[in-house]
PDB file as gemmi writes it, atoms N, CA and C in Angstrom:
CRYST1    1.000    1.000    1.000  90.00  90.00  90.00 P 1                      
ATOM      1  N   MET A   1      63.637-117.803  69.866  1.00  0.00           N  
ATOM      2  CA  MET A   1      64.176-117.668  71.210  1.00  0.00           C  
ATOM      3  C   MET A   1      64.120-119.025  71.896  1.00  0.00           C  
ATOM      4  N   VAL A   2      65.201-119.386  72.546  1.00  0.00           N  
ATOM      5  CA  VAL A   2      65.316-120.672  73.218  1.00  0.00           C  
ATOM      6  C   VAL A   2      64.759-120.562  74.648  1.00  0.00           C  
ATOM      7  N   ASP A   3      64.189-121.670  75.130  1.00  0.00           N  
ATOM      8  CA  ASP A   3      63.636-121.713  76.485  1.00  0.00           C  
ATOM      9  C   ASP A   3      64.782-121.875  77.487  1.00  0.00           C  
ATOM     10  N   THR A   4      64.994-120.868  78.308  1.00  0.00           N  
ATOM     11  CA  THR A   4      66.075-120.897  79.293  1.00  0.00           C  
ATOM     12  C   THR A   4      65.583-121.216  80.702  1.00  0.00           C  
ATOM     13  N   THR A   5      64.353-121.667  80.811  1.00  0.00           N  
ATOM     14  CA  THR A   5      63.784-121.991  82.118  1.00  0.00           C  
ATOM     15  C   THR A   5      64.651-122.974  82.906  1.00  0.00           C  
ATOM     16  N   PRO A   6      65.191-124.036  82.290  1.00  0.00           N  
ATOM     17  CA  PRO A   6      66.028-124.952  83.075  1.00  0.00           C  
ATOM     18  C   PRO A   6      67.245-124.260  83.705  1.00  0.00           C  
ATOM     19  N   LEU A   7      67.854-123.338  82.993  1.00  0.00           N  
ATOM     20  CA  LEU A   7      68.993-122.598  83.540  1.00  0.00           C  
ATOM     21  C   LEU A   7      68.550-121.738  84.713  1.00  0.00           C  
ATOM     22  N   LEU A   8      67.466-121.023  84.536  1.00  0.00           N  
ATOM     23  CA  LEU A   8      67.010-120.125  85.596  1.00  0.00           C  
ATOM     24  C   LEU A   8      66.572-120.903  86.834  1.00  0.00           C  
ATOM     25  N   ARG A   9      65.973-122.062  86.641  1.00  0.00           N  
ATOM     26  CA  ARG A   9      65.603-122.910  87.783  1.00  0.00           C  
ATOM     27  C   ARG A   9      66.838-123.393  88.523  1.00  0.00           C  
ATOM     28  N   ALA A  10      67.847-123.846  87.775  1.00  0.00           N  
ATOM     29  CA  ALA A  10      69.076-124.350  88.401  1.00  0.00           C  
ATOM     30  C   ALA A  10      69.763-123.255  89.199  1.00  0.00           C  
ATOM     31  N   VAL A  11      69.830-122.059  88.658  1.00  0.00           N  
ATOM     32  CA  VAL A  11      70.514-120.977  89.371  1.00  0.00           C  
ATOM     33  C   VAL A  11      69.668-120.495  90.542  1.00  0.00           C  
ATOM     34  N   ASP A  12      68.353-120.514  90.414  1.00  0.00           N  
ATOM     35  CA  ASP A  12      67.496-120.138  91.545  1.00  0.00           C  
ATOM     36  C   ASP A  12      67.679-121.110  92.706  1.00  0.00           C  
ATOM     37  N   LEU A  13      67.791-122.393  92.403  1.00  0.00           N  
ATOM     38  CA  LEU A  13      68.020-123.396  93.444  1.00  0.00           C  
ATOM     39  C   LEU A  13      69.351-123.135  94.149  1.00  0.00           C  
ATOM     40  N   PHE A  14      70.393-122.906  93.383  1.00  0.00           N  
ATOM     41  CA  PHE A  14      71.708-122.625  93.956  1.00  0.00           C  
ATOM     42  C   PHE A  14      71.657-121.358  94.804  1.00  0.00           C  
ATOM     43  N   ALA A  15      71.057-120.307  94.274  1.00  0.00           N  
ATOM     44  CA  ALA A  15      70.976-119.041  95.008  1.00  0.00           C  
ATOM     45  C   ALA A  15      70.188-119.206  96.306  1.00  0.00           C  
ATOM     46  N   ASP A  16      69.078-119.928  96.257  1.00  0.00           N  
ATOM     47  CA  ASP A  16      68.284-120.152  97.470  1.00  0.00           C  
ATOM     48  C   ASP A  16      69.087-120.908  98.522  1.00  0.00           C  
ATOM     49  N   ARG A  17      69.851-121.900  98.087  1.00  0.00           N  
ATOM     50  CA  ARG A  17      70.663-122.668  99.035  1.00  0.00           C  
ATOM     51  C   ARG A  17      71.788-121.811  99.621  1.00  0.00           C  
ATOM     52  N   LEU A  18      72.354-120.934  98.813  1.00  0.00           N  
ATOM     53  CA  LEU A  18      73.372-120.023  99.336  1.00  0.00           C  
ATOM     54  C   LEU A  18      72.776-119.085 100.378  1.00  0.00           C  
ATOM     55  N   ARG A  19      71.591-118.575 100.095  1.00  0.00           N  
ATOM     56  CA  ARG A  19      70.949-117.644 101.034  1.00  0.00           C  
ATOM     57  C   ARG A  19      70.607-118.327 102.361  1.00  0.00           C  
ATOM     58  N   ALA A  20      70.324-119.624 102.305  1.00  0.00           N  
ATOM     59  CA  ALA A  20      69.957-120.378 103.510  1.00  0.00           C  
ATOM     60  C   ALA A  20      71.171-120.964 104.229  1.00  0.00           C  
ATOM     61  N   ALA A  21      72.329-120.936 103.590  1.00  0.00           N  
ATOM     62  CA  ALA A  21      73.523-121.555 104.167  1.00  0.00           C  
ATOM     63  C   ALA A  21      74.043-120.738 105.342  1.00  0.00           C  
ATOM     64  N   PRO A  22      74.581-121.417 106.342  1.00  0.00           N  
ATOM     65  CA  PRO A  22      75.202-120.684 107.451  1.00  0.00           C  
ATOM     66  C   PRO A  22      76.467-119.973 106.990  1.00  0.00           C  
ATOM     67  N   GLN A  23      76.806-118.931 107.688  1.00  0.00           N  
ATOM     68  CA  GLN A  23      77.997-118.160 107.345  1.00  0.00           C  
ATOM     69  C   GLN A  23      79.240-119.043 107.309  1.00  0.00           C  
ATOM     70  N   SER A  24      79.326-119.999 108.189  1.00  0.00           N  
ATOM     71  CA  SER A  24      80.503-120.867 108.221  1.00  0.00           C  
ATOM     72  C   SER A  24      80.666-121.649 106.918  1.00  0.00           C  
ATOM     73  N   ARG A  25      79.567-122.096 106.339  1.00  0.00           N  
ATOM     74  CA  ARG A  25      79.656-122.825 105.068  1.00  0.00           C  
ATOM     75  C   ARG A  25      80.080-121.887 103.947  1.00  0.00           C  
ATOM     76  N   LEU A  26      79.542-120.679 103.954  1.00  0.00           N  
ATOM     77  CA  LEU A  26      79.942-119.698 102.938  1.00  0.00           C  
ATOM     78  C   LEU A  26      81.441-119.425 103.041  1.00  0.00           C  
ATOM     79  N   GLN A  27      81.939-119.305 104.267  1.00  0.00           N  
ATOM     80  CA  GLN A  27      83.354-119.021 104.470  1.00  0.00           C  
ATOM     81  C   GLN A  27      84.246-120.198 104.082  1.00  0.00           C  
ATOM     82  N   ARG A  28      83.722-121.410 104.184  1.00  0.00           N  
ATOM     83  CA  ARG A  28      84.528-122.590 103.866  1.00  0.00           C  
ATOM     84  C   ARG A  28      84.616-122.858 102.368  1.00  0.00           C  
ATOM     85  N   GLY A  29      84.099-121.987 101.558  1.00  0.00           N  
ATOM     86  CA  GLY A  29      84.303-122.141 100.126  1.00  0.00           C  
ATOM     87  C   GLY A  29      83.073-122.009  99.258  1.00  0.00           C  
ATOM     88  N   ALA A  30      81.892-122.094  99.839  1.00  0.00           N  
ATOM     89  CA  ALA A  30      80.679-121.998  99.020  1.00  0.00           C  
ATOM     90  C   ALA A  30      80.576-120.636  98.341  1.00  0.00           C  
ATOM     91  N   ALA A  31      80.909-119.582  99.072  1.00  0.00           N  
ATOM     92  CA  ALA A  31      80.823-118.234  98.491  1.00  0.00           C  
ATOM     93  C   ALA A  31      81.857-118.047  97.388  1.00  0.00           C  
ATOM     94  N   ALA A  32      83.053-118.566  97.592  1.00  0.00           N  
ATOM     95  CA  ALA A  32      84.101-118.446  96.571  1.00  0.00           C  
ATOM     96  C   ALA A  32      83.708-119.199  95.306  1.00  0.00           C  
ATOM     97  N   GLU A  33      83.131-120.388  95.470  1.00  0.00           N  
ATOM     98  CA  GLU A  33      82.682-121.165  94.308  1.00  0.00           C  
ATOM     99  C   GLU A  33      81.569-120.429  93.573  1.00  0.00           C  
ATOM    100  N   ALA A  34      80.653-119.841  94.308  1.00  0.00           N  
ATOM    101  CA  ALA A  34      79.553-119.097  93.687  1.00  0.00           C  
ATOM    102  C   ALA A  34      80.075-117.873  92.947  1.00  0.00           C  
ATOM    103  N   LEU A  35      81.045-117.188  93.522  1.00  0.00           N  
ATOM    104  CA  LEU A  35      81.621-116.022  92.838  1.00  0.00           C  
ATOM    105  C   LEU A  35      82.300-116.452  91.540  1.00  0.00           C  
ATOM    106  N   ARG A  36      83.039-117.565  91.569  1.00  0.00           N  
ATOM    107  CA  ARG A  36      83.656-118.065  90.331  1.00  0.00           C  
ATOM    108  C   ARG A  36      82.592-118.352  89.282  1.00  0.00           C  
ATOM    109  N   LEU A  37      81.476-118.950  89.710  1.00  0.00           N  
ATOM    110  CA  LEU A  37      80.385-119.229  88.777  1.00  0.00           C  
ATOM    111  C   LEU A  37      79.832-117.933  88.206  1.00  0.00           C  
ATOM    112  N   ALA A  38      79.567-116.960  89.054  1.00  0.00           N  
ATOM    113  CA  ALA A  38      79.023-115.679  88.585  1.00  0.00           C  
ATOM    114  C   ALA A  38      79.968-115.042  87.569  1.00  0.00           C  
ATOM    115  N   GLN A  39      81.248-115.080  87.864  1.00  0.00           N  
ATOM    116  CA  GLN A  39      82.231-114.505  86.938  1.00  0.00           C  
ATOM    117  C   GLN A  39      82.271-115.274  85.623  1.00  0.00           C  
ATOM    118  N   ASP A  40      82.194-116.601  85.703  1.00  0.00           N  
ATOM    119  CA  ASP A  40      82.210-117.418  84.483  1.00  0.00           C  
ATOM    120  C   ASP A  40      80.971-117.165  83.624  1.00  0.00           C  
ATOM    121  N   LEU A  41      79.812-117.102  84.261  1.00  0.00           N  
ATOM    122  CA  LEU A  41      78.572-116.855  83.519  1.00  0.00           C  
ATOM    123  C   LEU A  41      78.581-115.464  82.894  1.00  0.00           C  
ATOM    124  N   ALA A  42      79.067-114.489  83.650  1.00  0.00           N  
ATOM    125  CA  ALA A  42      79.138-113.116  83.126  1.00  0.00           C  
ATOM    126  C   ALA A  42      80.095-113.039  81.937  1.00  0.00           C  
ATOM    127  N   ARG A  43      81.243-113.698  82.057  1.00  0.00           N  
ATOM    128  CA  ARG A  43      82.222-113.716  80.962  1.00  0.00           C  
ATOM    129  C   ARG A  43      81.608-114.372  79.727  1.00  0.00           C  
ATOM    130  N   TRP A  44      80.922-115.484  79.912  1.00  0.00           N  
ATOM    131  CA  TRP A  44      80.279-116.208  78.815  1.00  0.00           C  
ATOM    132  C   TRP A  44      79.284-115.294  78.106  1.00  0.00           C  
ATOM    133  N   ALA A  45      78.443-114.617  78.873  1.00  0.00           N  
ATOM    134  CA  ALA A  45      77.454-113.716  78.272  1.00  0.00           C  
ATOM    135  C   ALA A  45      78.129-112.590  77.500  1.00  0.00           C  
ATOM    136  N   GLN A  46      79.186-112.027  78.073  1.00  0.00           N  
ATOM    137  CA  GLN A  46      79.890-110.938  77.395  1.00  0.00           C  
ATOM    138  C   GLN A  46      80.525-111.402  76.096  1.00  0.00           C  
ATOM    139  N   GLU A  47      81.109-112.607  76.115  1.00  0.00           N  
ATOM    140  CA  GLU A  47      81.759-113.115  74.909  1.00  0.00           C  
ATOM    141  C   GLU A  47      80.765-113.378  73.787  1.00  0.00           C  
ATOM    142  N   VAL A  48      79.555-113.779  74.142  1.00  0.00           N  
ATOM    143  CA  VAL A  48      78.517-114.008  73.128  1.00  0.00           C  
ATOM    144  C   VAL A  48      77.983-112.671  72.623  1.00  0.00           C  
ATOM    145  N   GLU A  49      77.731-111.776  73.565  1.00  0.00           N  
ATOM    146  CA  GLU A  49      77.095-110.504  73.220  1.00  0.00           C  
ATOM    147  C   GLU A  49      78.042-109.537  72.506  1.00  0.00           C  
ATOM    148  N   THR A  50      79.269-109.459  72.972  1.00  0.00           N  
ATOM    149  CA  THR A  50      80.229-108.516  72.392  1.00  0.00           C  
ATOM    150  C   THR A  50      81.574-109.214  72.184  1.00  0.00           C  
ATOM    151  N   PRO A  51      81.631-110.129  71.221  1.00  0.00           N  
ATOM    152  CA  PRO A  51      82.883-110.859  70.989  1.00  0.00           C  
ATOM    153  C   PRO A  51      84.014-109.900  70.625  1.00  0.00           C  
ATOM    154  N   GLY A  52      85.179-110.192  71.179  1.00  0.00           N  
ATOM    155  CA  GLY A  52      86.341-109.370  70.880  1.00  0.00           C  
ATOM    156  C   GLY A  52      86.549-108.205  71.824  1.00  0.00           C  
ATOM    157  N   ASP A  53      85.509-107.816  72.558  1.00  0.00           N  
ATOM    158  CA  ASP A  53      85.655-106.725  73.523  1.00  0.00           C  
ATOM    159  C   ASP A  53      86.392-107.233  74.761  1.00  0.00           C  
ATOM    160  N   GLU A  54      87.017-106.320  75.451  1.00  0.00           N  
ATOM    161  CA  GLU A  54      87.680-106.683  76.704  1.00  0.00           C  
ATOM    162  C   GLU A  54      86.623-107.132  77.710  1.00  0.00           C  
ATOM    163  N   VAL A  55      86.876-108.258  78.342  1.00  0.00           N  
ATOM    164  CA  VAL A  55      85.919-108.816  79.299  1.00  0.00           C  
ATOM    165  C   VAL A  55      86.022-108.059  80.617  1.00  0.00           C  
ATOM    166  N   ARG A  56      84.870-107.641  81.118  1.00  0.00           N  
ATOM    167  CA  ARG A  56      84.804-106.994  82.424  1.00  0.00           C  
ATOM    168  C   ARG A  56      84.588-108.082  83.477  1.00  0.00           C  
ATOM    169  N   VAL A  57      85.326-108.014  84.568  1.00  0.00           N  
ATOM    170  CA  VAL A  57      85.245-109.030  85.610  1.00  0.00           C  
ATOM    171  C   VAL A  57      84.248-108.608  86.674  1.00  0.00           C  
ATOM    172  N   MET A  58      83.347-109.524  87.009  1.00  0.00           N  
ATOM    173  CA  MET A  58      82.396-109.251  88.082  1.00  0.00           C  
ATOM    174  C   MET A  58      83.183-109.167  89.392  1.00  0.00           C  
ATOM    175  N   PRO A  59      83.009-108.088  90.144  1.00  0.00           N  
ATOM    176  CA  PRO A  59      83.800-107.914  91.367  1.00  0.00           C  
ATOM    177  C   PRO A  59      83.295-108.796  92.509  1.00  0.00           C  
ATOM    178  N   ASP A  60      84.135-108.979  93.489  1.00  0.00           N  
ATOM    179  CA  ASP A  60      83.760-109.683  94.704  1.00  0.00           C  
ATOM    180  C   ASP A  60      83.016-108.689  95.583  1.00  0.00           C  
ATOM    181  N   ALA A  61      81.716-108.890  95.718  1.00  0.00           N  
ATOM    182  CA  ALA A  61      80.892-107.988  96.527  1.00  0.00           C  
ATOM    183  C   ALA A  61      80.644-108.553  97.929  1.00  0.00           C  
ATOM    184  N   GLY A  62      81.336-109.633  98.250  1.00  0.00           N  
ATOM    185  CA  GLY A  62      81.198-110.212  99.588  1.00  0.00           C  
ATOM    186  C   GLY A  62      80.348-111.471  99.575  1.00  0.00           C  
ATOM    187  N   MET A  63      80.559-112.279 100.605  1.00  0.00           N  
ATOM    188  CA  MET A  63      79.916-113.591 100.648  1.00  0.00           C  
ATOM    189  C   MET A  63      78.399-113.528 100.701  1.00  0.00           C  
ATOM    190  N   PHE A  64      77.851-112.454 101.214  1.00  0.00           N  
ATOM    191  CA  PHE A  64      76.395-112.378 101.317  1.00  0.00           C  
ATOM    192  C   PHE A  64      75.739-111.870 100.032  1.00  0.00           C  
ATOM    193  N   ALA A  65      76.542-111.480  99.058  1.00  0.00           N  
ATOM    194  CA  ALA A  65      76.011-110.985  97.783  1.00  0.00           C  
ATOM    195  C   ALA A  65      76.100-112.008  96.657  1.00  0.00           C  
ATOM    196  N   VAL A  66      76.799-113.126  96.880  1.00  0.00           N  
ATOM    197  CA  VAL A  66      77.049-114.046  95.771  1.00  0.00           C  
ATOM    198  C   VAL A  66      75.779-114.673  95.212  1.00  0.00           C  
ATOM    199  N   ALA A  67      74.776-114.888  96.037  1.00  0.00           N  
ATOM    200  CA  ALA A  67      73.525-115.453  95.516  1.00  0.00           C  
ATOM    201  C   ALA A  67      72.915-114.501  94.490  1.00  0.00           C  
ATOM    202  N   ASP A  68      72.929-113.224  94.795  1.00  0.00           N  
ATOM    203  CA  ASP A  68      72.405-112.242  93.847  1.00  0.00           C  
ATOM    204  C   ASP A  68      73.300-112.147  92.613  1.00  0.00           C  
ATOM    205  N   GLN A  69      74.601-112.274  92.804  1.00  0.00           N  
ATOM    206  CA  GLN A  69      75.520-112.176  91.670  1.00  0.00           C  
ATOM    207  C   GLN A  69      75.320-113.326  90.680  1.00  0.00           C  
ATOM    208  N   ILE A  70      75.127-114.558  91.178  1.00  0.00           N  
ATOM    209  CA  ILE A  70      74.912-115.655  90.234  1.00  0.00           C  
ATOM    210  C   ILE A  70      73.566-115.507  89.537  1.00  0.00           C  
ATOM    211  N   THR A  71      72.592-114.963  90.242  1.00  0.00           N  
ATOM    212  CA  THR A  71      71.276-114.761  89.636  1.00  0.00           C  
ATOM    213  C   THR A  71      71.345-113.738  88.510  1.00  0.00           C  
ATOM    214  N   VAL A  72      71.997-112.628  88.758  1.00  0.00           N  
ATOM    215  CA  VAL A  72      72.136-111.584  87.735  1.00  0.00           C  
ATOM    216  C   VAL A  72      72.916-112.108  86.532  1.00  0.00           C  
ATOM    217  N   ALA A  73      74.017-112.782  86.798  1.00  0.00           N  
ATOM    218  CA  ALA A  73      74.848-113.297  85.703  1.00  0.00           C  
ATOM    219  C   ALA A  73      74.090-114.323  84.870  1.00  0.00           C  
ATOM    220  N   ALA A  74      73.326-115.197  85.527  1.00  0.00           N  
ATOM    221  CA  ALA A  74      72.559-116.211  84.795  1.00  0.00           C  
ATOM    222  C   ALA A  74      71.458-115.576  83.949  1.00  0.00           C  
ATOM    223  N   HIS A  75      70.818-114.552  84.469  1.00  0.00           N  
ATOM    224  CA  HIS A  75      69.780-113.875  83.684  1.00  0.00           C  
ATOM    225  C   HIS A  75      70.386-113.158  82.480  1.00  0.00           C  
ATOM    226  N   ASP A  76      71.554-112.563  82.665  1.00  0.00           N  
ATOM    227  CA  ASP A  76      72.245-111.938  81.528  1.00  0.00           C  
ATOM    228  C   ASP A  76      72.591-112.985  80.474  1.00  0.00           C  
ATOM    229  N   LEU A  77      73.086-114.124  80.913  1.00  0.00           N  
ATOM    230  CA  LEU A  77      73.435-115.193  79.980  1.00  0.00           C  
ATOM    231  C   LEU A  77      72.195-115.732  79.280  1.00  0.00           C  
ATOM    232  N   ALA A  78      71.114-115.897  80.009  1.00  0.00           N  
ATOM    233  CA  ALA A  78      69.883-116.448  79.437  1.00  0.00           C  
ATOM    234  C   ALA A  78      69.397-115.623  78.243  1.00  0.00           C  
ATOM    235  N   VAL A  79      69.630-114.341  78.286  1.00  0.00           N  
ATOM    236  CA  VAL A  79      69.185-113.455  77.204  1.00  0.00           C  
ATOM    237  C   VAL A  79      69.932-113.732  75.901  1.00  0.00           C  
ATOM    238  N   VAL A  80      71.180-114.175  75.988  1.00  0.00           N  
ATOM    239  CA  VAL A  80      71.998-114.324  74.781  1.00  0.00           C  
ATOM    240  C   VAL A  80      72.173-115.762  74.303  1.00  0.00           C  
ATOM    241  N   LEU A  81      71.730-116.744  75.068  1.00  0.00           N  
ATOM    242  CA  LEU A  81      71.861-118.131  74.628  1.00  0.00           C  
ATOM    243  C   LEU A  81      70.978-118.374  73.413  1.00  0.00           C  
ATOM    244  N   ARG A  82      71.491-119.201  72.481  1.00  0.00           N  
ATOM    245  CA  ARG A  82      70.791-119.360  71.207  1.00  0.00           C  
ATOM    246  C   ARG A  82      70.323-120.776  70.911  1.00  0.00           C  
ATOM    247  N   SER A  83      70.726-121.750  71.726  1.00  0.00           N  
ATOM    248  CA  SER A  83      70.334-123.124  71.415  1.00  0.00           C  
ATOM    249  C   SER A  83      70.058-123.916  72.685  1.00  0.00           C  
ATOM    250  N   VAL A  84      69.327-124.999  72.511  1.00  0.00           N  
ATOM    251  CA  VAL A  84      69.036-125.896  73.625  1.00  0.00           C  
ATOM    252  C   VAL A  84      70.348-126.456  74.177  1.00  0.00           C  
ATOM    253  N   GLY A  85      71.285-126.766  73.302  1.00  0.00           N  
ATOM    254  CA  GLY A  85      72.576-127.286  73.733  1.00  0.00           C  
ATOM    255  C   GLY A  85      73.319-126.308  74.631  1.00  0.00           C  
ATOM    256  N   GLU A  86      73.265-125.019  74.302  1.00  0.00           N  
ATOM    257  CA  GLU A  86      73.913-124.011  75.149  1.00  0.00           C  
ATOM    258  C   GLU A  86      73.240-123.933  76.508  1.00  0.00           C  
ATOM    259  N   VAL A  87      71.918-124.022  76.517  1.00  0.00           N  
ATOM    260  CA  VAL A  87      71.183-123.999  77.788  1.00  0.00           C  
ATOM    261  C   VAL A  87      71.569-125.213  78.629  1.00  0.00           C  
ATOM    262  N   GLU A  88      71.619-126.374  77.999  1.00  0.00           N  
ATOM    263  CA  GLU A  88      71.992-127.598  78.721  1.00  0.00           C  
ATOM    264  C   GLU A  88      73.397-127.487  79.291  1.00  0.00           C  
ATOM    265  N   GLU A  89      74.313-126.917  78.521  1.00  0.00           N  
ATOM    266  CA  GLU A  89      75.681-126.726  79.009  1.00  0.00           C  
ATOM    267  C   GLU A  89      75.703-125.775  80.208  1.00  0.00           C  
ATOM    268  N   ALA A  90      74.945-124.694  80.119  1.00  0.00           N  
ATOM    269  CA  ALA A  90      74.889-123.728  81.222  1.00  0.00           C  
ATOM    270  C   ALA A  90      74.315-124.374  82.481  1.00  0.00           C  
ATOM    271  N   VAL A  91      73.295-125.203  82.317  1.00  0.00           N  
ATOM    272  CA  VAL A  91      72.715-125.909  83.475  1.00  0.00           C  
ATOM    273  C   VAL A  91      73.772-126.811  84.113  1.00  0.00           C  
ATOM    274  N   ARG A  92      74.524-127.532  83.299  1.00  0.00           N  
ATOM    275  CA  ARG A  92      75.588-128.400  83.832  1.00  0.00           C  
ATOM    276  C   ARG A  92      76.624-127.586  84.606  1.00  0.00           C  
ATOM    277  N   VAL A  93      76.991-126.438  84.069  1.00  0.00           N  
ATOM    278  CA  VAL A  93      77.970-125.576  84.735  1.00  0.00           C  
ATOM    279  C   VAL A  93      77.451-125.146  86.105  1.00  0.00           C  
ATOM    280  N   VAL A  94      76.190-124.736  86.160  1.00  0.00           N  
ATOM    281  CA  VAL A  94      75.590-124.291  87.432  1.00  0.00           C  
ATOM    282  C   VAL A  94      75.501-125.450  88.418  1.00  0.00           C  
ATOM    283  N   GLU A  95      75.018-126.595  87.961  1.00  0.00           N  
ATOM    284  CA  GLU A  95      74.872-127.743  88.867  1.00  0.00           C  
ATOM    285  C   GLU A  95      76.217-128.233  89.370  1.00  0.00           C  
ATOM    286  N   ASP A  96      77.225-128.243  88.524  1.00  0.00           N  
ATOM    287  CA  ASP A  96      78.562-128.641  88.963  1.00  0.00           C  
ATOM    288  C   ASP A  96      79.095-127.683  90.032  1.00  0.00           C  
ATOM    289  N   ALA A  97      78.887-126.399  89.825  1.00  0.00           N  
ATOM    290  CA  ALA A  97      79.354-125.405  90.802  1.00  0.00           C  
ATOM    291  C   ALA A  97      78.616-125.572  92.128  1.00  0.00           C  
ATOM    292  N   ARG A  98      77.315-125.837  92.061  1.00  0.00           N  
ATOM    293  CA  ARG A  98      76.526-126.050  93.297  1.00  0.00           C  
ATOM    294  C   ARG A  98      77.073-127.246  94.068  1.00  0.00           C  
ATOM    295  N   LYS A  99      77.386-128.308  93.364  1.00  0.00           N  
ATOM    296  CA  LYS A  99      77.931-129.496  94.025  1.00  0.00           C  
ATOM    297  C   LYS A  99      79.295-129.199  94.650  1.00  0.00           C  
ATOM    298  N   ARG A 100      80.140-128.489  93.926  1.00  0.00           N  
ATOM    299  CA  ARG A 100      81.453-128.135  94.483  1.00  0.00           C  
ATOM    300  C   ARG A 100      81.313-127.233  95.708  1.00  0.00           C  
ATOM    301  N   ALA A 101      80.296-126.385  95.698  1.00  0.00           N  
ATOM    302  CA  ALA A 101      80.058-125.482  96.818  1.00  0.00           C  
ATOM    303  C   ALA A 101      79.506-126.217  98.036  1.00  0.00           C  
ATOM    304  N   GLY A 102      78.941-127.375  97.816  1.00  0.00           N  
ATOM    305  CA  GLY A 102      78.424-128.164  98.938  1.00  0.00           C  
ATOM    306  C   GLY A 102      77.124-127.660  99.504  1.00  0.00           C  
ATOM    307  N   VAL A 103      76.332-127.039  98.660  1.00  0.00           N  
ATOM    308  CA  VAL A 103      75.010-126.569  99.126  1.00  0.00           C  
ATOM    309  C   VAL A 103      73.903-127.165  98.277  1.00  0.00           C  
TER     310      VAL A 103                                                      
END                                                                             
């Protein structure tokens, strides 16, 4: 089993910043960026876990739920990652999304 602590730390930081962000920042794009990340992470986990199956899309549960959505998606992904390289890639994806979100 690979150590996914770096991924979980990166997503916890992003989620904490989303939870602390003012509503205006969430509305200006931070929430949309976080939802895209949650959907991407969920899709990645599904493709690893059940390749070939139809991908289920994580729904938009609203701007105040995106922090929880990225956390859930990252934990699902962490369970199926198999290498340090995959973990490093996932961390880069999360950090890039956090930067684009501006939080």
